[in-house]
N, C-alpha and C positions, 0 to 999 in steps of 0.2 A: 307178918312174914308172906311172903307169895309161895306159892308152888311152882310158878314159871314166870322169867322173864323173858321175852321175845325181843331181839335189836334188828331193828328192821321191818317195814312194812310194805315191802314189795309183795307181787302176786304170792311168793312162797311165806311169806311173813304173815300175811293176809290168812291164808290157807290154814297155816298152823295155829293159827288165832281161833279158827273156825274148829278145828279139831280138838283144840283145847278144852273149848267149850263142851264140845260132845261127850268129850272126857269128865267134865264136871271139873276141871283144875281151875284153882284161881291165879291170877296173873295180873301182868301190865306188858303193852307191848309200845316200844320205843322205834320213833322215827325221826331223823334229822333234819328232813325236808317239811315243808309246810303242808303236805298232801299225800296220800297214802299213793301205791303203784309203783314206787322205784322208776326205773330206765322207762316202763310202758307209759307211764305218765307224764315224766317230765321231758324224755326226748322224742317220743313219734305216738302221740295218742291216736293218731289217725290211721298207722299203719293196719293195715291187715296180718290176721295171724291166720295160719292155714293149715296148723299141726297141732291143734288141741282136740280132745277126744270131745265128741258130741256137737263140736261146730263144722260146717263145711267151710265157715271163714267168719271170722269177728274181728272189730278192731281192737287195738290195744288197751285203749278207754273203756271201750265196750265189754272185755272182759274184766279189767278192774272193777266195775262199776258193778258187775254183778257178783263177784268177791264181795265186795265192801256190802251190799245188800243183804247177802247170805251173813256174813260178820254181824251186821247190825241187826239181825232178826233172833240172835242169841239172847234171852234174857240174863243169863251169866255170861256175857261178853265182857273178853279181858277190856280193862281199860287202855285207850288210845291217848299216847301222850306226841303229839304234833312237834316238829320245832324242838327236838328235846337230843342233843347229841350225847351219846356214851363217853364218857372220859377214861372211866377205868372201870374193871370190876378186882374184887381182890377176894380170896377164900378167908372165911373169920370162923373158927371151930366147924359146926357142920355144914354151914350155908355162905351164901356170898353175899358183899354188900356193893351194889351197884352204884356208881358215882355218876351221876350227869352234871349238866351246866346248873340245873335248878336244885339239886336235893340229891339224897342219898335214899335206896331202897333195899332190902332186905329179901333174898329170894333162895328156894331150896335147889332151883336148877336155872340154867340159862341155855335158851336156843338161839345161835347164832344164824340169822338169813339176811346178812349184809350185801350179799350180792357184790358187786363191784364197788360199793360204797361211793364215797363220793367220786365223781367222774370228770375227766376232761377229755375232749376230743383228740385224737390223733390228726394231725395237721400235713399240710402237703410239704411241708419244710422249704417251701420257697419264701426267699428273704423278705419279699414285701406282701405275704399273705394277709398280714392282720391290717392291712390299709383298705381293704375292700368289704363293703358291708353288704355287697351280693352273694359271699359266700356263705353257705350254710352248712351246719354240721349235726343238726336235728330239724325235724320237719313237724310242725305243730300243727299247722292249716294248709293242705296241699292247694285250697282253691288261688293260692298266690302266684301259682305256677300256671295258669289257665292262658294258653295261647302264647305262651313264652319259649324261647330256647333255651332248652336245659341240657347241661352234662354233669353224669354222676361219675365220680371215682370210687371204684372199688370192686371186690369180685367175691364178697361172702353173700350171706341171706338177705341181709339187710339191703345190700346195695341193689342185688337183682328185685327184691320185692319192691323197692321204692321205685325204681325203674318201670314195673309192669303197671303199678298202680298210677304213677304218673303220665304214663305215656298216653294216655287217650286226652289226657288234657291239654298237652303241650302243643305246639305248632312245628317243633323238633326237637328231637333228643337223642342224645349218643351216652352210652357208658364205656369207660375206660378203665382198662385193667391190665396190671403190669405183666401177668401170667396169659399163657392160652386157653390155661384152665380153668374155670369157676368154682370157688369153694361152695358155691349156693347148691341148693337142692337141684338133681339134674333136670326134673320134670319143669321144673322153674325156668331154669337158662334157655332149655328148648321151646317152651311159652314166649319167652320174650324174643327170641331169634325170630320168632313168626310175625312179631308187630313192625312198626315203623322205625324201632330202635338202631339206631347206627352201631353196632358193637365194634369196639376198636381193641384188639390185644394180639401181641403184648406191648404195652406201651407205658412209658413214664412221663410225668408232668415236668418239664423242663424249666417251663417260664409262665409266669401270669401277668398280661398286659391289662390296661385301663391307667384312667385319669381321674382325680376329684372322687376318690373312694369309690369309683364304679369299674367293676371288672368287665373287659369286654372281649376278651379271647383268653386261650390259653395256647401254648405249646408244647405237642407232646412228641416223643421219639419212639420209634420202635424199637424194643429192646434187642433186635435180632438182626434187624437191616439197616437201622440207624436211620430210617426215614423218618424225617418231619413233617409235621401237619399243624396247622393253625384252626382251632376251631372258635367261631365265635358264638357268643352266649350272652343271656340275659342272666342267668344264675348257675352257679357249680355248688354242686351237694357234693361234700366231702365225706366220703362213708367208711372211713377206714379203722372203725372201731373207735373205742374208747381207753385212755389209760386209767385205771384204777387207783384211788388214794390207798397207802398202806395202812392198814388198819395194826393197831399197837397193842391188841389182845396178847397175852404172854401164853399162847397155845402155840404147838409145834407146827411150823409152816414148810412148804417147799415153795421158794419163791415167794410169790404174795399169795397163794392158795393153802389154807387151812387142812392139814392132813387129819384125817378120821380114821376110827375102827368100828367095831361093830356096833350097828346102830347109829352110827356117826355121832360117835362121842369123841371128842378131841382128846390129846393129852392131858388135858386138865379133867379129873372125874367129875360126874354131872354137868360140863360143859358142853353141848353138843353145835354142831354145825351143819347144815344142809344148803342147796343150792349152788349159784354159779362160783362161790367164794371158797368152795371145799375142793379136795384134791382125793382119789382114791383110785386104784386099776381098775379101769373101763369107764370111768366117770363120762358122762357126757353134758354138756353144759346145755339144758331144756329145759323150759318151763316143765313139761309133763314130769321129767325125771327128778325136778325138784318137789313137786307134788307128792310124787311116791315115797320120796325122802322124808317128807313133814309126816307122812302116817307112821312111819317105820319109828320115827324120832320120838314123837308124841305119845306112841304106845310104849316106848322105854321108860319116857317121863314118868307117865301114868303108874307104871308096875315099879319105880323107883318110890314116889309118893305114896303109892298104897300097896304095899307088897303084899298083901293078903287079899287085894281086891280081885275077885273074877272078872278079868277085863275081857268083853268080847271080841273078836277079831273082826267082827263086821257091825256095821249099824243098820 
């Protein structure tokens, strides 16, 4: 019987496992992918992260590597199961049975750190989009864009951050956003506007042009003036975000987000959820917020497992 099973080994799941070791909890952590790190490792390992405490800047994979190193340093670390998806979990008497594709496990508590789960990219919606091999939705190796003409679609932090990172490498770079105002951090937007980046707002993509699997240009239209432009390119980076898969866990949700209460407990007692998969008033979907939620949830889980234990409020 485990004290805790953590579902998801992204940054929040990894940090939760580290905290569980510090609390001397016995358990396992399951990840459906073949590596830890979630989106940070799978979608943009070379992307700079600029809002983590203690780092002026670090790459996404660099941060995951540090977390994984910290996790591995614990002699009592939770058992890590990669490539093992959770099918379901059920309450049986005073504990849970967690069912995976390879077996069943018993635990006293569950912590969901699934983030966006399995995800697919949002596309432009143009009918011929899937024909082209030089449209990318995630960037693992930025060197491929050296001396290339690049167009980035999107207006959030990822789109602006990638534009800032790739601008020095490219021969020409444009960012196209459908609104006048960017959703990215204001300081990043101001920094981007000082570079050679061609900032085009408010424009929508109307047509993709190319042949033999190679996109050569896009046609964009101004949402206000209806002015049409054609941008020649070598690569198109679509940064419209990801569509998460719907989890089937039997806990209360608002849309696809899990509702949580005190200490991030879900509608099912002793099942907790933290990170980008949850919903509560004032919730901010940010790595740092998720790390703080992990501290609260793991402390509460320790109190449930060891009600007579004097649990320190710091380590």
